[in-house]
PDB file of N, CA, C and O in Angstrom:
ATOM      1  N   UNK A   1     -36.982 -35.290  32.809  1.00  0.00           N
ATOM      2  CA  UNK A   1     -36.434 -35.733  32.230  1.00  0.00           C
ATOM      3  C   UNK A   1     -34.801 -36.329  32.431  1.00  0.00           C
ATOM      4  O   UNK A   1     -34.133 -35.401  31.976  1.00  0.00           O
ATOM      5  N   UNK A   2     -34.018 -37.203  32.797  1.00  0.00           N
ATOM      6  CA  UNK A   2     -33.097 -37.438  33.362  1.00  0.00           C
ATOM      7  C   UNK A   2     -32.103 -38.189  32.131  1.00  0.00           C
ATOM      8  O   UNK A   2     -32.785 -38.984  31.484  1.00  0.00           O
ATOM      9  N   UNK A   3     -31.003 -38.138  31.773  1.00  0.00           N
ATOM     10  CA  UNK A   3     -30.360 -38.798  30.908  1.00  0.00           C
ATOM     11  C   UNK A   3     -29.526 -39.742  31.738  1.00  0.00           C
ATOM     12  O   UNK A   3     -29.245 -39.427  32.894  1.00  0.00           O
ATOM     13  N   UNK A   4     -29.019 -41.146  31.095  1.00  0.00           N
ATOM     14  CA  UNK A   4     -28.237 -42.114  31.456  1.00  0.00           C
ATOM     15  C   UNK A   4     -26.765 -42.039  30.321  1.00  0.00           C
ATOM     16  O   UNK A   4     -26.955 -42.705  29.303  1.00  0.00           O
ATOM     17  N   UNK A   5     -25.101 -41.188  30.396  1.00  0.00           N
ATOM     18  CA  UNK A   5     -24.481 -42.000  29.225  1.00  0.00           C
ATOM     19  C   UNK A   5     -23.968 -42.589  29.971  1.00  0.00           C
ATOM     20  O   UNK A   5     -24.227 -42.141  31.089  1.00  0.00           O
ATOM     21  N   UNK A   6     -23.231 -43.541  30.005  1.00  0.00           N
ATOM     22  CA  UNK A   6     -22.729 -44.373  30.692  1.00  0.00           C
ATOM     23  C   UNK A   6     -21.817 -45.369  29.128  1.00  0.00           C
ATOM     24  O   UNK A   6     -21.874 -44.842  28.018  1.00  0.00           O
ATOM     25  N   UNK A   7     -21.051 -46.780  29.308  1.00  0.00           N
ATOM     26  CA  UNK A   7     -20.050 -47.417  29.456  1.00  0.00           C
ATOM     27  C   UNK A   7     -20.181 -48.105  29.850  1.00  0.00           C
ATOM     28  O   UNK A   7     -19.860 -47.967  31.030  1.00  0.00           O
ATOM     29  N   UNK A   8     -20.658 -49.373  29.561  1.00  0.00           N
ATOM     30  CA  UNK A   8     -21.142 -51.109  30.387  1.00  0.00           C
ATOM     31  C   UNK A   8     -20.443 -51.750  29.622  1.00  0.00           C
ATOM     32  O   UNK A   8     -20.666 -51.644  28.416  1.00  0.00           O
ATOM     33  N   UNK A   9     -19.784 -52.286  29.917  1.00  0.00           N
ATOM     34  CA  UNK A   9     -19.317 -54.546  29.846  1.00  0.00           C
ATOM     35  C   UNK A   9     -20.431 -55.591  31.251  1.00  0.00           C
ATOM     36  O   UNK A   9     -20.374 -55.499  32.478  1.00  0.00           O
ATOM     37  N   UNK A  10     -21.215 -56.381  30.483  1.00  0.00           N
ATOM     38  CA  UNK A  10     -21.349 -57.904  31.261  1.00  0.00           C
ATOM     39  C   UNK A  10     -20.785 -58.580  31.457  1.00  0.00           C
ATOM     40  O   UNK A  10     -20.078 -58.972  30.529  1.00  0.00           O
ATOM     41  N   UNK A  11     -20.655 -59.205  32.714  1.00  0.00           N
ATOM     42  CA  UNK A  11     -19.475 -60.398  32.553  1.00  0.00           C
ATOM     43  C   UNK A  11     -19.663 -61.307  33.434  1.00  0.00           C
ATOM     44  O   UNK A  11     -19.729 -61.063  34.638  1.00  0.00           O
ATOM     45  N   UNK A  12     -19.828 -63.106  32.631  1.00  0.00           N
ATOM     46  CA  UNK A  12     -20.626 -63.903  34.132  1.00  0.00           C
ATOM     47  C   UNK A  12     -19.382 -64.216  34.916  1.00  0.00           C
ATOM     48  O   UNK A  12     -18.328 -64.467  34.333  1.00  0.00           O
ATOM     49  N   UNK A  13     -19.494 -64.205  36.405  1.00  0.00           N
ATOM     50  CA  UNK A  13     -18.009 -64.493  37.146  1.00  0.00           C
ATOM     51  C   UNK A  13     -17.943 -66.713  36.994  1.00  0.00           C
ATOM     52  O   UNK A  13     -17.247 -67.568  37.541  1.00  0.00           O
ATOM     53  N   UNK A  14     -18.904 -66.748  36.123  1.00  0.00           N
ATOM     54  CA  UNK A  14     -19.039 -68.209  36.685  1.00  0.00           C
ATOM     55  C   UNK A  14     -18.196 -68.902  35.479  1.00  0.00           C
ATOM     56  O   UNK A  14     -17.516 -69.909  35.678  1.00  0.00           O
ATOM     57  N   UNK A  15     -18.330 -68.100  33.870  1.00  0.00           N
ATOM     58  CA  UNK A  15     -17.376 -68.573  33.106  1.00  0.00           C
ATOM     59  C   UNK A  15     -16.093 -67.739  33.518  1.00  0.00           C
ATOM     60  O   UNK A  15     -15.960 -66.665  34.106  1.00  0.00           O
ATOM     61  N   UNK A  16     -14.846 -69.014  32.767  1.00  0.00           N
ATOM     62  CA  UNK A  16     -13.594 -69.085  33.751  1.00  0.00           C
ATOM     63  C   UNK A  16     -12.319 -68.641  32.172  1.00  0.00           C
ATOM     64  O   UNK A  16     -11.152 -68.265  32.060  1.00  0.00           O
ATOM     65  N   UNK A  17     -13.496 -68.995  31.222  1.00  0.00           N
ATOM     66  CA  UNK A  17     -12.128 -68.852  29.883  1.00  0.00           C
ATOM     67  C   UNK A  17     -11.995 -66.880  30.245  1.00  0.00           C
ATOM     68  O   UNK A  17     -10.799 -66.598  30.158  1.00  0.00           O
ATOM     69  N   UNK A  18     -12.788 -65.672  30.570  1.00  0.00           N
ATOM     70  CA  UNK A  18     -12.349 -64.168  31.432  1.00  0.00           C
ATOM     71  C   UNK A  18     -11.329 -64.327  31.747  1.00  0.00           C
ATOM     72  O   UNK A  18     -10.420 -63.762  31.141  1.00  0.00           O
ATOM     73  N   UNK A  19     -11.053 -65.233  32.914  1.00  0.00           N
ATOM     74  CA  UNK A  19     -10.091 -65.007  33.728  1.00  0.00           C
ATOM     75  C   UNK A  19      -8.466 -65.498  33.576  1.00  0.00           C
ATOM     76  O   UNK A  19      -7.372 -65.086  33.962  1.00  0.00           O
ATOM     77  N   UNK A  20      -9.095 -66.858  32.616  1.00  0.00           N
ATOM     78  CA  UNK A  20      -7.863 -67.295  31.639  1.00  0.00           C
ATOM     79  C   UNK A  20      -6.677 -66.622  31.057  1.00  0.00           C
ATOM     80  O   UNK A  20      -5.508 -66.950  30.852  1.00  0.00           O
ATOM     81  N   UNK A  21      -7.459 -65.472  30.849  1.00  0.00           N
ATOM     82  CA  UNK A  21      -6.704 -64.531  29.578  1.00  0.00           C
ATOM     83  C   UNK A  21      -5.788 -63.860  30.775  1.00  0.00           C
ATOM     84  O   UNK A  21      -4.596 -63.598  30.618  1.00  0.00           O
ATOM     85  N   UNK A  22      -6.454 -63.641  31.886  1.00  0.00           N
ATOM     86  CA  UNK A  22      -5.913 -62.261  32.560  1.00  0.00           C
ATOM     87  C   UNK A  22      -4.877 -63.645  33.621  1.00  0.00           C
ATOM     88  O   UNK A  22      -4.141 -63.048  34.407  1.00  0.00           O
ATOM     89  N   UNK A  23      -4.743 -65.042  33.732  1.00  0.00           N
ATOM     90  CA  UNK A  23      -3.961 -64.972  34.537  1.00  0.00           C
ATOM     91  C   UNK A  23      -3.930 -66.651  34.606  1.00  0.00           C
ATOM     92  O   UNK A  23      -4.709 -67.485  35.068  1.00  0.00           O
ATOM     93  N   UNK A  24      -2.274 -66.748  33.721  1.00  0.00           N
ATOM     94  CA  UNK A  24      -2.425 -67.969  33.268  1.00  0.00           C
ATOM     95  C   UNK A  24      -2.328 -68.862  33.999  1.00  0.00           C
ATOM     96  O   UNK A  24      -1.922 -69.926  33.532  1.00  0.00           O
ATOM     97  N   UNK A  25      -2.672 -68.772  35.464  1.00  0.00           N
ATOM     98  CA  UNK A  25      -2.093 -69.892  36.176  1.00  0.00           C
ATOM     99  C   UNK A  25      -3.807 -70.055  36.398  1.00  0.00           C
ATOM    100  O   UNK A  25      -4.212 -71.203  36.583  1.00  0.00           O
ATOM    101  N   UNK A  26      -4.726 -69.030  36.384  1.00  0.00           N
ATOM    102  CA  UNK A  26      -5.893 -69.685  36.713  1.00  0.00           C
ATOM    103  C   UNK A  26      -6.545 -70.821  36.613  1.00  0.00           C
ATOM    104  O   UNK A  26      -7.140 -70.947  37.683  1.00  0.00           O
ATOM    105  N   UNK A  27      -6.835 -71.982  35.734  1.00  0.00           N
ATOM    106  CA  UNK A  27      -6.626 -72.782  35.430  1.00  0.00           C
ATOM    107  C   UNK A  27      -6.502 -73.301  36.273  1.00  0.00           C
ATOM    108  O   UNK A  27      -7.535 -73.177  36.930  1.00  0.00           O
ATOM    109  N   UNK A  28      -5.779 -73.923  36.790  1.00  0.00           N
ATOM    110  CA  UNK A  28      -5.501 -74.997  38.220  1.00  0.00           C
ATOM    111  C   UNK A  28      -5.649 -74.657  39.223  1.00  0.00           C
ATOM    112  O   UNK A  28      -5.707 -75.332  40.250  1.00  0.00           O
ATOM    113  N   UNK A  29      -5.795 -72.748  38.992  1.00  0.00           N
ATOM    114  CA  UNK A  29      -5.994 -72.741  40.702  1.00  0.00           C
ATOM    115  C   UNK A  29      -7.025 -71.592  40.774  1.00  0.00           C
ATOM    116  O   UNK A  29      -6.924 -70.430  41.167  1.00  0.00           O
ATOM    117  N   UNK A  30      -8.668 -72.732  39.957  1.00  0.00           N
ATOM    118  CA  UNK A  30     -10.013 -71.516  40.060  1.00  0.00           C
ATOM    119  C   UNK A  30     -10.732 -71.251  40.745  1.00  0.00           C
ATOM    120  O   UNK A  30     -11.467 -70.285  40.954  1.00  0.00           O
ATOM    121  N   UNK A  31     -10.422 -72.704  41.395  1.00  0.00           N
ATOM    122  CA  UNK A  31     -10.898 -73.064  43.307  1.00  0.00           C
ATOM    123  C   UNK A  31     -10.336 -71.564  44.454  1.00  0.00           C
ATOM    124  O   UNK A  31     -10.906 -71.095  45.439  1.00  0.00           O
ATOM    125  N   UNK A  32      -9.634 -71.350  44.096  1.00  0.00           N
ATOM    126  CA  UNK A  32      -8.481 -70.172  44.908  1.00  0.00           C
ATOM    127  C   UNK A  32      -9.679 -68.805  45.025  1.00  0.00           C
ATOM    128  O   UNK A  32     -10.243 -68.328  46.010  1.00  0.00           O
ATOM    129  N   UNK A  33      -9.769 -68.392  43.275  1.00  0.00           N
ATOM    130  CA  UNK A  33     -10.491 -66.923  43.588  1.00  0.00           C
ATOM    131  C   UNK A  33     -11.141 -67.095  44.209  1.00  0.00           C
ATOM    132  O   UNK A  33     -11.593 -68.224  44.403  1.00  0.00           O
ATOM    133  N   UNK A  34     -11.558 -65.915  44.912  1.00  0.00           N
ATOM    134  CA  UNK A  34     -12.864 -65.609  45.913  1.00  0.00           C
ATOM    135  C   UNK A  34     -13.794 -64.776  44.170  1.00  0.00           C
ATOM    136  O   UNK A  34     -13.409 -64.497  43.034  1.00  0.00           O
ATOM    137  N   UNK A  35     -15.051 -64.689  44.903  1.00  0.00           N
ATOM    138  CA  UNK A  35     -15.892 -63.444  43.612  1.00  0.00           C
ATOM    139  C   UNK A  35     -14.866 -61.673  43.803  1.00  0.00           C
ATOM    140  O   UNK A  35     -14.381 -61.007  42.888  1.00  0.00           O
ATOM    141  N   UNK A  36     -14.849 -61.432  45.032  1.00  0.00           N
ATOM    142  CA  UNK A  36     -13.987 -60.337  44.708  1.00  0.00           C
ATOM    143  C   UNK A  36     -13.494 -59.605  44.296  1.00  0.00           C
ATOM    144  O   UNK A  36     -13.687 -58.396  44.166  1.00  0.00           O
ATOM    145  N   UNK A  37     -12.057 -60.908  43.762  1.00  0.00           N
ATOM    146  CA  UNK A  37     -11.116 -61.163  43.577  1.00  0.00           C
ATOM    147  C   UNK A  37     -11.726 -61.348  41.778  1.00  0.00           C
ATOM    148  O   UNK A  37     -11.642 -60.593  40.808  1.00  0.00           O
ATOM    149  N   UNK A  38     -12.038 -62.054  41.875  1.00  0.00           N
ATOM    150  CA  UNK A  38     -12.808 -62.441  39.791  1.00  0.00           C
ATOM    151  C   UNK A  38     -12.935 -60.692  40.023  1.00  0.00           C
ATOM    152  O   UNK A  38     -12.038 -60.064  39.459  1.00  0.00           O
ATOM    153  N   UNK A  39     -13.693 -60.076  40.594  1.00  0.00           N
ATOM    154  CA  UNK A  39     -13.902 -59.052  40.364  1.00  0.00           C
ATOM    155  C   UNK A  39     -13.105 -57.749  39.797  1.00  0.00           C
ATOM    156  O   UNK A  39     -13.236 -57.032  38.805  1.00  0.00           O
ATOM    157  N   UNK A  40     -12.055 -57.799  41.110  1.00  0.00           N
ATOM    158  CA  UNK A  40     -11.136 -57.521  40.777  1.00  0.00           C
ATOM    159  C   UNK A  40     -10.494 -57.513  39.161  1.00  0.00           C
ATOM    160  O   UNK A  40     -10.108 -56.616  38.411  1.00  0.00           O
ATOM    161  N   UNK A  41     -10.569 -58.580  39.085  1.00  0.00           N
ATOM    162  CA  UNK A  41      -9.880 -58.738  37.698  1.00  0.00           C
ATOM    163  C   UNK A  41     -10.862 -58.356  36.327  1.00  0.00           C
ATOM    164  O   UNK A  41     -10.171 -58.047  35.356  1.00  0.00           O
ATOM    165  N   UNK A  42     -11.936 -58.332  36.146  1.00  0.00           N
ATOM    166  CA  UNK A  42     -12.813 -58.213  35.248  1.00  0.00           C
ATOM    167  C   UNK A  42     -12.419 -56.395  35.469  1.00  0.00           C
ATOM    168  O   UNK A  42     -11.987 -55.770  34.501  1.00  0.00           O
ATOM    169  N   UNK A  43     -12.633 -55.690  36.848  1.00  0.00           N
ATOM    170  CA  UNK A  43     -12.239 -54.453  36.433  1.00  0.00           C
ATOM    171  C   UNK A  43     -11.659 -53.743  36.255  1.00  0.00           C
ATOM    172  O   UNK A  43     -11.916 -52.543  36.156  1.00  0.00           O
ATOM    173  N   UNK A  44     -10.297 -54.511  36.122  1.00  0.00           N
ATOM    174  CA  UNK A  44      -9.020 -53.457  35.670  1.00  0.00           C
ATOM    175  C   UNK A  44      -8.760 -54.257  33.933  1.00  0.00           C
ATOM    176  O   UNK A  44      -8.001 -53.777  33.091  1.00  0.00           O
ATOM    177  N   UNK A  45      -9.708 -55.708  33.705  1.00  0.00           N
ATOM    178  CA  UNK A  45      -9.990 -55.604  32.098  1.00  0.00           C
ATOM    179  C   UNK A  45     -10.732 -54.647  31.404  1.00  0.00           C
ATOM    180  O   UNK A  45     -10.467 -54.189  30.292  1.00  0.00           O
ATOM    181  N   UNK A  46     -12.087 -54.254  32.439  1.00  0.00           N
ATOM    182  CA  UNK A  46     -13.393 -53.263  32.375  1.00  0.00           C
ATOM    183  C   UNK A  46     -11.827 -51.687  31.535  1.00  0.00           C
ATOM    184  O   UNK A  46     -11.609 -51.098  30.477  1.00  0.00           O
ATOM    185  N   UNK A  47     -11.138 -51.794  33.199  1.00  0.00           N
ATOM    186  CA  UNK A  47     -10.582 -49.840  32.582  1.00  0.00           C
ATOM    187  C   UNK A  47      -9.405 -49.990  31.273  1.00  0.00           C
ATOM    188  O   UNK A  47      -9.079 -48.965  30.675  1.00  0.00           O
ATOM    189  N   UNK A  48      -8.750 -51.454  30.848  1.00  0.00           N
ATOM    190  CA  UNK A  48      -7.512 -51.777  29.946  1.00  0.00           C
ATOM    191  C   UNK A  48      -8.807 -51.849  28.551  1.00  0.00           C
ATOM    192  O   UNK A  48      -7.959 -51.280  27.863  1.00  0.00           O
ATOM    193  N   UNK A  49      -9.376 -51.931  28.090  1.00  0.00           N
ATOM    194  CA  UNK A  49     -10.581 -51.768  27.901  1.00  0.00           C
ATOM    195  C   UNK A  49     -11.100 -50.437  27.263  1.00  0.00           C
ATOM    196  O   UNK A  49     -11.224 -50.132  26.077  1.00  0.00           O
ATOM    197  N   UNK A  50     -11.454 -49.498  28.795  1.00  0.00           N
ATOM    198  CA  UNK A  50     -11.576 -47.881  28.087  1.00  0.00           C
ATOM    199  C   UNK A  50     -10.402 -47.191  27.545  1.00  0.00           C
ATOM    200  O   UNK A  50     -10.519 -46.523  26.518  1.00  0.00           O
ATOM    201  N   UNK A  51      -8.795 -47.346  28.416  1.00  0.00           N
ATOM    202  CA  UNK A  51      -8.132 -47.194  28.007  1.00  0.00           C
ATOM    203  C   UNK A  51      -7.665 -47.650  25.807  1.00  0.00           C
ATOM    204  O   UNK A  51      -7.150 -46.850  25.027  1.00  0.00           O
ATOM    205  N   UNK A  52      -8.114 -49.157  25.468  1.00  0.00           N
ATOM    206  CA  UNK A  52      -7.694 -48.930  24.777  1.00  0.00           C
ATOM    207  C   UNK A  52      -9.515 -48.113  23.428  1.00  0.00           C
ATOM    208  O   UNK A  52      -9.519 -47.880  22.219  1.00  0.00           O
ATOM    209  N   UNK A  53     -10.401 -47.995  24.243  1.00  0.00           N
ATOM    210  CA  UNK A  53     -11.465 -47.073  23.808  1.00  0.00           C
ATOM    211  C   UNK A  53     -10.973 -46.051  23.404  1.00  0.00           C
ATOM    212  O   UNK A  53     -11.502 -45.753  22.333  1.00  0.00           O
ATOM    213  N   UNK A  54      -9.941 -45.077  23.818  1.00  0.00           N
ATOM    214  CA  UNK A  54      -9.529 -43.676  24.200  1.00  0.00           C
ATOM    215  C   UNK A  54      -8.544 -43.843  23.502  1.00  0.00           C
ATOM    216  O   UNK A  54      -8.475 -42.901  22.712  1.00  0.00           O
ATOM    217  N   UNK A  55      -7.198 -45.008  23.275  1.00  0.00           N
ATOM    218  CA  UNK A  55      -5.789 -44.417  22.082  1.00  0.00           C
ATOM    219  C   UNK A  55      -6.634 -44.886  21.125  1.00  0.00           C
ATOM    220  O   UNK A  55      -6.072 -44.330  20.182  1.00  0.00           O
ATOM    221  N   UNK A  56      -7.641 -45.533  20.561  1.00  0.00           N
ATOM    222  CA  UNK A  56      -8.394 -45.124  19.535  1.00  0.00           C
ATOM    223  C   UNK A  56      -8.957 -45.083  18.811  1.00  0.00           C
ATOM    224  O   UNK A  56      -9.143 -45.605  17.712  1.00  0.00           O
ATOM    225  N   UNK A  57      -9.636 -43.775  19.958  1.00  0.00           N
ATOM    226  CA  UNK A  57     -10.661 -42.623  19.435  1.00  0.00           C
ATOM    227  C   UNK A  57     -11.461 -43.356  18.828  1.00  0.00           C
ATOM    228  O   UNK A  57     -11.812 -43.258  17.653  1.00  0.00           O
ATOM    229  N   UNK A  58     -11.990 -44.624  20.123  1.00  0.00           N
ATOM    230  CA  UNK A  58     -13.532 -45.061  19.612  1.00  0.00           C
ATOM    231  C   UNK A  58     -14.801 -45.390  20.385  1.00  0.00           C
ATOM    232  O   UNK A  58     -15.638 -46.292  20.394  1.00  0.00           O
ATOM    233  N   UNK A  59     -14.451 -43.692  21.345  1.00  0.00           N
ATOM    234  CA  UNK A  59     -15.090 -43.940  23.139  1.00  0.00           C
ATOM    235  C   UNK A  59     -16.639 -44.000  22.161  1.00  0.00           C
ATOM    236  O   UNK A  59     -17.663 -44.589  22.508  1.00  0.00           O
ATOM    237  N   UNK A  60     -16.453 -43.268  20.973  1.00  0.00           N
ATOM    238  CA  UNK A  60     -18.218 -42.288  21.139  1.00  0.00           C
ATOM    239  C   UNK A  60     -19.231 -43.568  20.622  1.00  0.00           C
ATOM    240  O   UNK A  60     -20.421 -43.364  20.861  1.00  0.00           O
ATOM    241  N   UNK A  61     -18.795 -45.314  19.706  1.00  0.00           N
ATOM    242  CA  UNK A  61     -18.914 -46.342  19.694  1.00  0.00           C
ATOM    243  C   UNK A  61     -19.469 -46.978  20.896  1.00  0.00           C
ATOM    244  O   UNK A  61     -20.520 -47.612  20.985  1.00  0.00           O
ATOM    245  N   UNK A  62     -18.191 -46.586  22.245  1.00  0.00           N
ATOM    246  CA  UNK A  62     -19.236 -47.517  24.036  1.00  0.00           C
ATOM    247  C   UNK A  62     -20.238 -46.936  24.305  1.00  0.00           C
ATOM    248  O   UNK A  62     -20.856 -47.246  25.324  1.00  0.00           O
ATOM    249  N   UNK A  63     -20.664 -45.965  23.495  1.00  0.00           N
ATOM    250  CA  UNK A  63     -21.204 -45.214  25.290  1.00  0.00           C
ATOM    251  C   UNK A  63     -22.540 -45.167  24.830  1.00  0.00           C
ATOM    252  O   UNK A  63     -22.937 -44.655  23.783  1.00  0.00           O
ATOM    253  N   UNK A  64     -23.396 -45.916  25.962  1.00  0.00           N
ATOM    254  CA  UNK A  64     -24.707 -45.500  25.564  1.00  0.00           C
ATOM    255  C   UNK A  64     -26.011 -44.559  25.700  1.00  0.00           C
ATOM    256  O   UNK A  64     -26.098 -44.313  26.903  1.00  0.00           O
ATOM    257  N   UNK A  65     -26.456 -44.289  25.409  1.00  0.00           N
ATOM    258  CA  UNK A  65     -27.536 -43.043  26.256  1.00  0.00           C
ATOM    259  C   UNK A  65     -28.830 -43.832  26.056  1.00  0.00           C
ATOM    260  O   UNK A  65     -29.170 -44.530  25.101  1.00  0.00           O
ATOM    261  N   UNK A  66     -29.693 -43.446  27.599  1.00  0.00           N
ATOM    262  CA  UNK A  66     -30.609 -44.126  27.251  1.00  0.00           C
ATOM    263  C   UNK A  66     -31.261 -42.548  28.409  1.00  0.00           C
ATOM    264  O   UNK A  66     -30.480 -41.792  28.987  1.00  0.00           O
ATOM    265  N   UNK A  67     -32.969 -42.410  28.476  1.00  0.00           N
ATOM    266  CA  UNK A  67     -33.379 -41.631  28.567  1.00  0.00           C
ATOM    267  C   UNK A  67     -34.105 -41.759  29.297  1.00  0.00           C
ATOM    268  O   UNK A  67     -34.784 -42.761  29.071  1.00  0.00           O
ATOM    269  N   UNK A  68     -34.516 -40.978  30.586  1.00  0.00           N
ATOM    270  CA  UNK A  68     -34.885 -41.683  31.997  1.00  0.00           C
ATOM    271  C   UNK A  68     -35.971 -40.997  31.928  1.00  0.00           C
ATOM    272  O   UNK A  68     -35.723 -39.792  31.984  1.00  0.00           O
ATOM    273  N   UNK A  69     -37.735 -41.379  31.770  1.00  0.00           N
ATOM    274  CA  UNK A  69     -38.876 -40.313  32.385  1.00  0.00           C
ATOM    275  C   UNK A  69     -38.921 -40.428  33.122  1.00  0.00           C
ATOM    276  O   UNK A  69     -38.611 -41.573  33.452  1.00  0.00           O
ATOM    277  N   UNK A  70     -39.393 -39.330  34.443  1.00  0.00           N
ATOM    278  CA  UNK A  70     -40.091 -39.361  35.775  1.00  0.00           C
ATOM    279  C   UNK A  70     -41.215 -39.297  35.686  1.00  0.00           C
ATOM    280  O   UNK A  70     -41.917 -39.311  36.697  1.00  0.00           O
TER     281      UNK A  70
END
């Protein structure tokens, strides 16, 4: 048996609302952002969220555990 332990977030790359918070000029330049640039912004946000979880001792609440039968 395997166990997957993870902290996950799921984002929709087509939802511009996520990116407006990260870059105030995003709305004016949304068409200039590549998929890779959007993913970079989301990775940075994810890392900030992990930092917040650690800082405020909330990591345990964010962890998911999945048991994988083989």
